[in-house]
SEVOTI-18285 format. One line per 10 residues: number of its first residue (from 1); their letters; for each residue x negated, y, z negated of C-alpha. Coordinates in pm, 1 decimal. Layout:
NUM = A = X,Y,Z ~ ... .
This chain:
1 = MDNKIVSAAI = -1841.9,-4001.5,6716.9 ~ -1558.4,-3841.8,6526.3 ~ -1331.8,-4122.3,6640.4 ~ -1570.8,-4378.7,6487.9 ~ -1572.0,-4192.9,6155.5 ~ -1194.8,-4156.9,6156.6 ~ -1154.6,-4523.6,6253.0 ~ -1392.5,-4635.1,5976.1 ~ -1212.5,-4413.5,5724.6 ~ -876.4,-4559.1,5824.5 .
11 = CFLVVCFLQT = -1012.4,-4914.4,5794.5 ~ -1154.0,-4829.8,5453.1 ~ -819.3,-4687.3,5336.5 ~ -628.2,-4988.7,5470.2 ~ -863.0,-5229.5,5288.3 ~ -830.0,-5026.9,4966.7 ~ -452.1,-5021.1,5002.8 ~ -435.0,-5396.0,5063.4 ~ -661.4,-5472.8,4769.6 ~ -459.2,-5246.4,4542.2 .
21 = GICHAAAKAV = -138.3,-5410.8,4658.2 ~ -280.8,-5759.2,4605.5 ~ -414.5,-5670.0,4260.9 ~ -82.8,-5508.8,4170.0 ~ 108.5,-5819.2,4286.3 ~ -128.3,-6045.8,4094.1 ~ -83.1,-5836.8,3780.7 ~ 295.3,-5869.2,3813.9 ~ 265.1,-6247.7,3853.1 ~ 90.9,-6285.6,3515.6 .
31 = PKAQTVNESN = 354.7,-6335.0,3246.1 ~ 346.1,-6129.2,2931.1 ~ 137.1,-6271.7,2651.6 ~ 314.1,-6542.1,2453.5 ~ 231.3,-6715.5,2134.3 ~ 146.6,-7078.3,2186.5 ~ 469.1,-7211.2,2039.9 ~ 681.7,-6998.1,2275.8 ~ 520.2,-7125.4,2594.0 ~ 664.5,-7401.0,2808.1 .
41 = SYFYAPAGIT = 319.9,-7547.7,2870.1 ~ 204.1,-7577.9,2507.3 ~ 338.5,-7724.9,2187.2 ~ 211.2,-7605.1,1850.4 ~ 228.6,-7775.0,1510.2 ~ 82.7,-7605.4,1201.1 ~ -174.7,-7744.5,962.0 ~ -31.9,-7944.8,674.6 ~ 169.2,-8208.3,858.3 ~ 101.4,-8572.7,774.3 .
51 = CDAVLSENIH = 138.4,-8913.8,936.3 ~ 88.9,-9278.6,848.5 ~ -156.6,-9503.2,1030.0 ~ -327.8,-9838.0,982.5 ~ -702.3,-9883.1,1001.9 ~ -837.1,-10088.9,1289.1 ~ -1148.0,-10209.9,1105.8 ~ -1289.3,-10270.0,759.6 ~ -1467.5,-9976.9,597.7 ~ -1695.2,-10033.5,299.8 .
61 = SSSAIIGQNV = -1914.5,-9766.4,143.9 ~ -2202.9,-10012.8,93.9 ~ -2237.7,-10057.4,471.5 ~ -2079.5,-9741.2,614.4 ~ -2308.9,-9502.0,800.0 ~ -2252.5,-9130.9,853.9 ~ -2143.3,-9088.2,1214.7 ~ -1991.9,-9436.4,1230.4 ~ -1676.7,-9447.5,1444.5 ~ -1345.3,-9524.3,1278.5 .
71 = SAILIDDLKY = -1008.1,-9581.2,1440.1 ~ -652.6,-9614.2,1320.0 ~ -320.8,-9683.3,1488.6 ~ -26.6,-9446.5,1445.0 ~ 260.2,-9632.9,1272.6 ~ 548.5,-9402.1,1368.9 ~ 583.7,-9121.3,1622.1 ~ 398.8,-8809.5,1508.0 ~ 664.6,-8537.5,1525.5 ~ 708.1,-8174.7,1434.7 .
81 = KGKVIATSGS = 1050.8,-8009.3,1444.0 ~ 1189.6,-8297.1,1645.5 ~ 921.6,-8283.0,1914.8 ~ 695.6,-8583.5,1960.0 ~ 325.5,-8499.8,1948.8 ~ 207.1,-8861.0,1983.9 ~ 400.5,-9186.5,2001.4 ~ 360.3,-9478.5,1764.9 ~ 81.0,-9708.5,1874.8 ~ -144.8,-9417.0,1970.5 .
91 = TILGTITQNK = -506.0,-9450.7,1855.6 ~ -650.0,-9196.8,1613.1 ~ -1027.6,-9169.2,1639.2 ~ -1269.9,-9033.9,1381.6 ~ -1607.9,-9068.3,1217.0 ~ -1745.9,-9112.8,869.9 ~ -1874.1,-8771.7,765.0 ~ -1990.1,-8845.9,411.6 ~ -2095.6,-9157.1,222.4 ~ -2246.1,-9068.9,-112.3 .
101 = IAGKGSNTTK = -2325.4,-9382.9,-310.3 ~ -2318.5,-9363.2,-691.1 ~ -2651.6,-9332.5,-866.1 ~ -2907.5,-9071.1,-965.1 ~ -2687.5,-8886.4,-1211.5 ~ -2350.1,-8966.6,-1056.4 ~ -2128.4,-9261.0,-1132.2 ~ -1893.3,-9202.8,-838.0 ~ -1910.9,-9306.9,-476.1 ~ -1752.6,-9067.3,-226.0 .
111 = LRIRFTTIRT = -1658.9,-9156.6,129.3 ~ -1500.1,-8912.8,373.6 ~ -1361.0,-8969.9,720.9 ~ -1276.9,-8691.2,966.8 ~ -1033.2,-8778.2,1244.7 ~ -1081.4,-8568.1,1558.6 ~ -881.9,-8720.1,1843.3 ~ -554.2,-8889.7,1922.7 ~ -553.3,-9106.1,2234.4 ~ -193.5,-9171.2,2335.9 .
121 = LYNNIIPISA = -66.4,-9486.7,2502.3 ~ -77.4,-9293.7,2832.7 ~ -446.6,-9204.2,2775.7 ~ -372.1,-8840.2,2700.7 ~ -630.0,-8694.5,2462.0 ~ -514.3,-8462.8,2182.9 ~ -786.0,-8287.1,1980.5 ~ -705.3,-8282.9,1608.7 ~ -863.7,-8226.6,1270.8 ~ -735.8,-8461.9,1002.8 .
131 = IVLTDDKTGY = -855.8,-8628.4,684.9 ~ -725.1,-8911.2,469.1 ~ -468.0,-8756.0,237.1 ~ -592.1,-8780.0,-120.7 ~ -432.6,-8647.5,-440.8 ~ -666.5,-8346.2,-442.7 ~ -631.0,-8299.5,-60.7 ~ -1008.8,-8299.3,-8.3 ~ -1015.0,-8623.1,188.1 ~ -1282.6,-8773.6,-37.0 .
141 = LVAVKEENDN = -1214.3,-9139.3,-114.2 ~ -1368.8,-9194.3,-455.6 ~ -1471.9,-9505.4,-650.8 ~ -1576.2,-9466.6,-1015.6 ~ -1829.7,-9712.8,-1157.7 ~ -1627.5,-9802.2,-1465.9 ~ -1310.0,-9874.3,-1267.6 ~ -1437.7,-10120.8,-1005.1 ~ -1752.0,-10234.8,-829.7 ~ -1833.3,-9869.5,-750.1 .
151 = NVALSANSKI = -1766.1,-9905.1,-376.5 ~ -1498.3,-9755.7,-160.9 ~ -1344.5,-10040.2,37.8 ~ -1065.2,-10020.2,292.5 ~ -967.6,-10328.4,487.6 ~ -845.0,-10347.5,844.1 ~ -467.6,-10298.3,860.5 ~ -475.6,-10087.3,542.3 ~ -216.0,-9812.7,555.4 ~ -357.8,-9461.8,525.3 .
161 = NLLFDQPITV = -183.5,-9127.4,519.1 ~ -349.7,-8855.2,726.0 ~ -335.0,-8481.8,656.4 ~ -383.5,-8251.7,954.4 ~ -592.2,-7968.5,810.9 ~ -591.6,-7760.7,1130.4 ~ -303.5,-7673.0,1365.5 ~ -239.2,-7904.5,1657.6 ~ -193.8,-7762.4,2006.2 ~ -73.9,-7999.9,2273.3 .
171 = TAQ = -85.4,-7907.0,2639.7 ~ 218.3,-8018.6,2836.0 ~ 133.0,-8300.4,3074.1 .
């Protein structure tokens, strides 16, 4: 009976030793914490960068609906510090997030588009947060009643400048 207890105790100690060794080896295999822009598997670009794109479809405030999909094509490579985030020809996808038509105390129409995704030519998906760059950097495209027909109108192939209002993190493929 003592042999069974001793044998069980030895087995228990061996299992504990092996688990400790495995855990210790696993802990050594984990690299020290790195910031995203120091890692080989990630690329980081801060908020505030811009790019030019052309709209793929007509957008008119009189017919635009909140939630309506919008797409644009990247004109030039989107780069930061010499590294390419997305190549020219990539599709930038977004939605209309606000369409406030003039009337009821306001003589301005405001239209806002939020771009949320870049789909590269190789079908890689890059999550983003970007707006159309406006003078006040709010992303609101505004039409004033006295200046025109009080509608915001952008035609297909119109050039727009996008402002990335959140950092971009790209996972290495």
